[in-house]
Every structure is written in structure tokens, then in C-alpha cells.
N, C-alpha and C positions, 0 to 999 in steps of 0.2 A: 530550445523552447518549443512550445506548441506552435504550429503554423496557422496562418489566417485561413488557409483552405480547409484545414482540419476543423478549426473552430466554426467555420461556416457550415460544414456538414453537421456538426454537433448542434449548432443553434437551430438548424432546420429540423432535426430530429426532436429537439426540445420543444419547439413551437408546435410541431405536429402532436406531441404529447399533450400540450396545453389545450389544443383544439379538441382532441378526443375527449378531454375531461370538461369541456365547455367552460374553460377559464379565459378570462379577458386579459389577464396579465399575471406576472409572478415577480416576487421579490426574492433575490438570492443574496444571502447574508454570510455564507461560509466562503472564505477566501479560496478554498480548494475548488469549489464549484464555479466561482467567478473565473478562475484561471481556466478551467475546463471549457467554459463557454466563450471566453473573450481572448484568451491567450496572454493575459497580463498576470504575472505571478506577484501577488501582494503578500508581504510578510510583516508580522509584528503588529500592524495597525488594522482596525476594523474598516470595512468597506461595505457598499451595498450596490447591487445591480438590479435595475428595473427593466423588465422585458414585457412589451405589449404583444399580444398575439397578432394583432393587426395594427402595426404602427411602429413607433420608435423605441429604441433602447437607450438607457443612460446609466452611467457608472459614476459613483461618488467614492473617492479614495483619497489617501494622504498624498498621492503623487500622480503626476500625469506622464511619468517616464514609461517607456516601453510601448510597443504597438498593441492596441486593443481593438477587437471587433465590436465596437459599439458606435451608435450615432453621435452621442455627445458625452463629454467627460467633465466632471467638476472635481475640485479639490478642496480640502480643508487644511488649516494650518496645524500641522502635527508637532511643530517645534517653534521655539522662540530663541533666536540667536544660538541654534544648535542644542538648546536644552529641550528635551521632549516635554510636551505639554501633558499634564496629568489627567486630562479629561478628553481623550480622543473620541470616545463614543458620543459624548455630548456635542463635540464639534462636528462630528459626522452627522448627527441628528439635525443640527441647524441647517446644514446644506441640503440634506434630504428633504427637510420641510419646505425649503424654498423650491426645490424641483417638484415635489409632490403637489404643491399648490396649483400647478398647471396641468395635471394629468386629466385624462378623460374619465368620466364616471365608470366605476368598475362594479360589475355584478358579482363575479366570483374572482377572488384573488388567491393565487397560489403562494404558499410561504413554506419556509423550512422550520418545522417544529423543533428540530434539534439545535437550531443556531440563531434564530431571530430574537434579538433582545427586545424586551417589553418597550424600552424607550423608542426604538424604531417602529415597532408595531403601533404605538400610540401616535406617532407622526402621521401615519396613513389613516388611522381612525379619525384623527382631527381634520386632516386636509381633505380627504375624499373617502369617507368610510365605505368599504365594500359591503355588499349585502351578505356576503359569505366568505369566510376564510377557509381555504382548502389546503391541507398539508400535502406537500408533493415529495417528501423525502424518499418514500419508497419508489415512486415513479422515476425520480432522478437517479437513484441507485441502480435501477434496472437499465436505464440508458447507459450509465457509466460502465456496466459490465462489458459491453461490446467496444473494444478498443480500435481506434483508427490508426493508420500507419504512423502518424507523427507521434502518437503515444507509445507505440511499440518501439520506435527509434530511441525515445528517451529511456524506456525500460531497458533496452539493450545496453545503453550507456551505464545506467544504474547497476545492472548486473555485472558489467565489466569492472566497475569499481569494487564490488564485493569479491570478484575473482582475484583481483590484484591484492586485496586484503588477505585472502587465503594464502596466496604465495608468500606474503610477508609473514603471516602468522606461522606457517610451517617452518620457515627459516628461524623463527624465534623460539618455538616450543622446545623445551628441554627440561629435565629435572632440575629443580632449584631456581627456575625463572619465575618471576611474578606474573600472575594473570594480568595485572595492569600493564606490564611490558608487552604482553601479547596483543591486547586490544589496542594499545597505542601504536604498535607496529602496523596493525591492520588499518587503523584510522589514517595514519600517515600515507600508507600506500594507496588507499582509496581516494584520499584527497588529491594526491599527486596525479593519479590516473584521471580524475575529473578535471584537473586544471583550475579548480575553484574551490571555495569553502563549501563543504557538504557535511551532512550528518552521517556518521557511521558508528554503529555500536551493535548491541544484540546480546545473545547468550554467549558469554565468554568465561564460563566457570568450568574448570577441569574436574572430572570425577563426579559431576552432577548432571541432572536433567537440564538445568538451565539457570539463568540469572546473570546479572551484570558482573563484570570482572571485579575481583576482590584483591585486597592487599595481602595476597597469599601465594606461597611458593608451590609450584606444580610438583607433584610427586611421581616418581617412577612407577610404572604399572597402570597409571590412570589412563582413561580415554578422555579426550578433550573434544566435547561437542561445541562447535561454533555455529550458532544460528545467527547469521550475519544480516543486519539491516542496513541498507543504504538508502538515503533519500537524495535523489539527484533531480534538480529542476522540477520539484514537486511530486515526483513519482518514486514509489517504494520498490526496492529489490529485497526479497526475503528468500534466503537460501540457507541450506545447512549441509555441513560436512563434519565428519568425525575423524580426529587425528590421534595417533598413538603418541604418548609421551616418551615411551621407551619401546623396546621390542615387544610386539603384541603377543599375548598368549594364544594357544591353539583355539581356545573357545572364543576369544575376541575376534580372531581372524575368521573363524567359521561362521559366527553370527553376522559379522560384517558382510561376508560374501552373500549370505542368505538375503539380507535386507537390500543389498545392491541389486541382486537379481530381481527382486520385487519391483524396485524403482525402474529398472530397465524395461520391465513389462508394462509399466503404467500407460505409455502412449496408446496402446491398443485399447485401453479402457476409457479413453477420453473422447467419447463420441457425442455429438450434439443430441440432446434429449436424454443423455445419461443422468442418473440420479446420484447425488453425493452420498446418500445413505448406502447405496449399493456398492459404491467404490470403497467406502469405509469397511463394509462387511467383507469385501474381497481381500483387502489388505490385512484385516484382522485374521481372516482364515489362512492366508498365505504365511503370516508370521507364525501362527500356531503349528505349521507343518514342521518347524524345527523343534526338536525335543526340549531344548532349554526354554523355549517360549510358549510351550503348549498351554500352560496355565495362565499366562499373562496376556498374550495377544497385544492389541493396540488399545491403550487406555486414554489416549488423547485424540484430537481430531486427525483426520487423514490429510488435511490441508485446507486451502481457502483461496479465494480470488485475491488479487492484489492490483494496485494501480495508484490512484491518488491517496488511498489509505492502505495501511499495511494489511488489514483484513477487510476484504470486500466480498460481496456475493460473486460466485456461488459458494456456499459453505459445503465442505466435504466432511460430514459429521455423522456420528451415530444418532444424535438426538435432534437434529434440525435438518430439514431437507434443503437441497440446492440442486437446481436443474442446469446442466451444462448446455451452452449454446455457442454457435459460431461467434468468434470475436472475444470470448472470455480468455483471460490470462489467469491461470491457476498455479498455485504452488502445492505440490504433493509431497508429503513428508512421513513415510513410514519410520517408526522408531521402536526401540525396545531397551529396557533398563533393568539392571539387577546388581546385587552386591558382587556376584561372581564376575560380572563384566567390568567391575570397578568404575561404575558410572553408567554408561549406556552408549547406544549407537543410534543416531538419527541422521538420515540422508534426505535432502530436499532438492528438487529441481523445479524449474518454472517452465510452463508450457503455454503456448498460444494455440487455441483451438481454431482450426481453419476448416474450410470446406473439404479439403483433401487430406485432413488428418491433423494430429497435434504436432506442432513444431517445438522442439527443445530450444529454449532461449538461454539455458545455463549449462553450457558444455564444459564440464570440469571433471578430472579423473575421479573414479570411484575405486580408490585403492587405500588400504590400511597399511601404509608403508612409511618408514622413516626416510627423511632426506639423506642422501649419501654425499 
């Protein structure tokens, strides 16, 4: 889990952001961001965190389990004799109203436009109406780009689960095997590696660009793109490898080597201040150096940040800018697809941008070979 020391650093950065924007307090209603700031991972039920720029913080949630970096905690009854109550948001609002009745007058209140329910906003409007509501979604997203070491350790574990899934998938892939059998083998391996229940899925369709696994038998000659997603203790791993279903053709092997060489050169392009649009153009140009890819190039993004969400800033995109910075964790994924390839090839690694260069977090073979 996230450490209290890491949360303390994040809260300090968060409060500095509030001060720069002349905000007196903020309400955090997305459970992922509550986790980021307090260290308590809340799932399934709504919660609300209130942070004053100069003063106390409090959290209202369905449970008081787990350590949380807040001054006070309150709970609401989410179940009755183990039957979940049908109105958790209203129950949360009752407790929030009680806490909000005692807060200091607020001139400017930060809020999350993407996640704050009207019911909770009305609570603050009634209890102590701020003079101004200021959306802080973009500011918070910018803070979350830069990962602390406790976040990196969780990401390493999430990546390790996906790598275990790849080993299991490779042992399962063969002509006549169902795609569902492959994803379930991957899911089992990822779960056992984690030692706890986790989410693992992703693109598990053979002979296709992507999509969830189908009740379909894999065919000889296809390439199997597995863009694997794992969520471990709140953080996403997003990786991609391509595996042969049978002995690859000369073209498949040749294009695979070309894309693997591009991915191996990516760390040199991940410099603080670098532009995602420029990285996209570089990968597109490199892909087109191969005769088979000259007219297609890269038709999807070149990658994205990852962390509490599967896709975070910075974007590595042709059509939207993203600026690289120290602390960013980015997934870079060159890919190419055609009928002749019998699907396509996409390879994705995850990198942590540091002062002294980009660190590869996802060390896994780049080989289009069958298991022997």
C-alpha cells in the first residue's frame, strides 16, 4: 500500500497547489485521489475527503479500517446485518453535512468537476456556501504525474503480475486453444503472483488489433497481441507483447524485429521537457522505414502515462500534446497491423523518467519465438 511518508509528501504538494491558487480548502470525492493523498484504499462505496489549506483534514467513508493520513475520520452505515444499504451516497451525505456544519467560512473551495455528486455539493452549499467553486481536476492530474517511490514500488508489483501472466499465456497459446483459456491462464498467474485478488484483463484477441478475449479458437498463423492490464493496490500496469500461435512467417519475424528495435531506442527519447507529439512523429517515421509499413505508419497513440488510472498525462499522441517531466511513468507502444501480418505487432514497455535517464520498469523478452 502507499506509505504514510509518501502521502505526507503528496499532501504537502497538494496544499502548496491550493495556496498557489488562493484556495481555502478542497473536497476530494474520487476514491483514487483520496487514496493518493491519505493512503487508504476505498473500493465500492462513495467517500469524501475535506482538506483545509491552513487547518484540519477529515475523511468520511464506509469504513475506518486501514491507516489514513487525516486528522479525523467518520463512517456511515453501509450495510445492515451484512446486507448492503441501497443508498450509500445519501448516507455519506448525512455524515458530511454533520461535519461540514462546523467548518470555517470558505472563500474559494476546490472541487473535482469530474466526480463530485450534486448531492454532496449541495451539502456544502447549505452548510457553509463558498464564495467561489474552483475545479482542481487539472491541477491534481498534474501533481499525480510525478510519482513518489512508494507509488513506483506498487507499480513494480503490478508489472510483475502482468509479466507472470505473459509466462502463463505463452504456455497456453496454441492452435485450437480458446482465447478465454489464454486470458484465464494469465489472470490466474497474475493473481497468484500478487497473492491477493486483483484485476487482470486487457486485449486478448488473436489475429486482431485488440479487444477482450472471445469464445473463439486460436488459428495457426495468427499473431496474438496481448495488451495486458493489471490493477494492483490501486495502480495500473499496462504492457503489450505479441506472441506467435505457430511458427512465424519471414515477414512477421522481420516486422517484429523492426518494432522491437524502435522500442529499444525509446529510452533515449524520454527526456524531461520532451514533447509527446515529437515522440509520436519519431515512432511513426521509424515504422515507415520498413517497406511493409511505409504507407501505414503509426495510426494510434504512441503511449501514455499510467498510475492510478490506466491512461494519465502525459499523452504521447499525434493530436494532443504532452510534456515529459521527471517523475512521470509512461507506457510507450509502437505497433503495426496488416492482413499480411495476420493481425499485427504491438510492443509496449513502461518507463520511469528520472533525472539520470529513463528507467525500464518492464523487463521482458522481445522475441517472436515459440516455447520449446
